[in-house]
N, C-alpha and C positions, 0 to 999 in steps of 0.2 A: 339233462338238457331242458326238459320241461320245467324243472324246478327253477332253473336260472331265468328262464323266460318269465315265469310267474313273478319272481322276485323283481325283475326289472320293470315289469308292468306295474307292480304294486308301488315301487319307488317312484316311478314316473307319475303315477296317479296322485300320490301324496304330494309330490312337488307341484303338480298342476293345481291341486286343490289349495295348497298353501299360497301359491302365487295368486290364484283367483280371489282367495279370502283377503290377501294383502291389498290387492287392487280395489276390491270392494270396500275395504275399511278406509283406504285413502280417499275413495270417492265419497263415502258417507261422512267421514269426519274431516273437518278442515278448520284451520285457524281463523280468527276474526279478521274482517276487513271492513273499512269504514263505509257506511252509507251517508251519515251526517256527522260533521264535526262542529264543535262550538264556534260561534262567531262573536266578534267584538260587540259589546252593547254599551250604549250611553242612555241612561234612564232618568226620567224625572222622579222625584220623591213626592208623591201626592198625599199619601196617608201612611200611618203606621201599620195598616193591615195589607198594604200593597205587596204582591208577590210577583216573581219573575222566574223564567226558566232559561237555563243554558242547555242547548240541545246536544245530544250525543247518542248515536245509534250505530251499531255494527252488526254485520251478518256473521254467522259461524255455526258450526256443529261440533260439539254441543253448544247451546246458546251462551253467548259471552256474559260474564259478570262485570259490573262496572264499578269503578272507583274514581273519586275526584280529588284533586289537590288545589290548594289556594296558596299562591306565592311559593310553590315548591314544597309545601307541607301537606301531608295527607289529611283530608277532612274526616274526622271520626264521627260518622253519622249516628252512631249509637248514643253519643253524648251530646248531640246537637239537635235541639228542639226546633230550630228554625229551618234546617235544611234536610231534604230527603231526596232520594233517587226514585224516579218513576220511569221505567222502561229505558233507562240510561240517562234520561234528562235530569239535570240537577234543579230542583225546585227550591227557591229561597223565598220565604215569607217574612213579613215584617222587615223589609229592606232597611239596612242601616249603612249610611255613607261611610262611617269609620270602620265598621267590621267587615263589610262586603266588598269594598273597593279593592281591586287587585287583579292578578293574572291567574286564570283558571286553566286546568288541563284535565282531560278525561282519559282513562285507560280502560281497555276492554280485554278480558282474559278468558280463555278456556283451556282445556287440556292440551290443545295443539299450539298455544302460544299467547303472547301478549302484545298489544299495539298501543301506542300513545298518540293522542290527537294533537292537532296544532294548539298552540297557546292562544287563549282568548282573554281580552281585558273586559272588566266590568267597571264602568265609571258612572258617576251621577252628575247629571246636568244641573247647573245652577247659574245664577247671574246676580252678582252683588251690586249694591248701589254705588253711584259715583260718590267720591268724597265731597262732602258738603263744604265747598270753599268757593269764594268769589273768584271768577276768572278775570285776568287782566285784559284790557282793551288791546286790540290789534290795530296798529296804525299803518295805513298804506296810502300811496298816492294814486290819484285817478290814472287809469291806463296800465297800472302795474298788476301783477298777479299775486295771489296770496294763498296760503294753506292754513286752514283752521283745523287745529288738532282736536280729535275726539277724546283721546286718553281713555281707551277702553278699560272698564273696571274688571276685576277678577271674575273669571267665568269658566264654565266647561260646557261644551256643546256648540253647535253651529250658530253664528250670529248674523244678523242683517242690520244695516245701518241706514239712517235717514237723518235729515236736519230740518229743524223748524226755524222759520224766519219770523222773528218778532213774537208772534203769538201762535199757540197750538189751536187748530191743526193746520196752519199754513206752512206746508212743507216746501222746501227748496226743490224746484223742478230742474232736473238735469237737462242741459242743452249744450251748445257748442262752447259755452263759457263756464259752465258749472258741472262738476263731476264729484260724486261721492264714491270713494274707494270702499268696496265690500271686503277688502283685506284688512285695512287699518281703521276704517271709519272716518278718515280725514276728508274734509271738504276742500276741493280745489276750485278757485275762482280765477279765471283769466280776465285781464283787462277790466279791472274794477271800475264800476260806474257809480255816480252819486246815488242811484236807486238801490245799490247794494248795501248802503249804510244801514246798520240796525243791529239787532241782537240775534245771535245764532246759537241754537241749542241742539246738541247731538242726542239722537234717539237710538237706543240699542235694544234690539229684540232677540231673545233666545228662541230659536226655532223649535226646540224640543219642549222646554217648559212653558213657552208662550209668555214668559215674563218680559216686561218692558221697563226700562229705566231711562231717565232724562238727566243730562248734565246740567250744570249751572250755565247761564247764558254767557256767550263770548261776544262782547261788543266789537263791531267792525267800524272803524273811524277813518275818515279821509283826512289827510294832512297835506299842507302845501307850503311848509316852512323852508323847504329846500334842504333839510338835513338828511343824512343817510339813515337808512332804516335798519332795524335789527335783522341780521342775515337769516335767523331761524324762523322769523315770523313773516317775512315778506320776500317772495321770489317771483321771477317771471315764469309764468306757466303757459305751456303750449300743448294743446290737445290735438291728438291725431284724429283722423276720420273714424278710426275704429272705436275711439272712446274707451280704450282698454288701459288699465293701470300700467301694464308693461310698456305701453307706447307713450306714456307721459314724458315729456322732455322738460326738465327743470333747469333753468339757466340762471 
C-alpha cells in the first residue's frame, strides 16, 4: 500500500514538474511580433553617396533574424556591397534609381515561427522639363471662360502649381475669377476681361526634390469676329464659393 502511494506521488510530481517546465518554456520563448514595419518611401537623389533605411523591427524570444526581399526575390546581403541589415533595418547606400526602385518586404524568424511585414515601395522623386515647343495662342471672347492647360511633365513625387502672368515673378492671384487646380495644374479663368490678355506660363514645383520647371508661354488673345470657338480651348467656367476643383461647373 505504501509503495503504491509513493509511486503515485512520484508520478504526480513528475507530471507537475513537466507541466511547470512546459508553461515556463512557453512563457520564456515566443514567436516574433512586429514593433515596426516598413513604410513607403519617395526619395530625392542628391548624391551618389546618399543612403536611406527601410525600417523593420520585431520582438521575440529568442531574438528574431531578419531577411529582406525586393520585388519578391530574396536579397543576398553577402554578395551585395550596397545593402546591409542593421537591427532589422535595411540600409541602402549609393542609392540608384534603376536598381533600388521596387517593392520591399521584411521577414522576421526565430525558433518559434516566421512573420512577414507589409509590402513597402521605394521610389525616387524627379521632375522632368517641359517639352521645349511653342504653345499656340488661346482665343476667347470677352465675358467667356477659358481653361489654360499646364500639360504636366513626367514626374514622381507631390507637385504644386502656379502660373506666371507675362513676366516672372508676377504670379496669377487666385480670386473669384481665377483658379489654379492643384490636381491638374490647369488655370481656370471665368468671364475673361481685356486685362487678362497676355502670356501665361505654368510653373511646376516638386515638393520633395524642390525642383522647379516652367512651361513655354501660352498667349491668351481676345477675339470679336463672331466665329465659334474651339470647344477644348474655351468654355464657360463657373466657380463655387468653396473654390474647390470638385465644385467647378463647366458648361
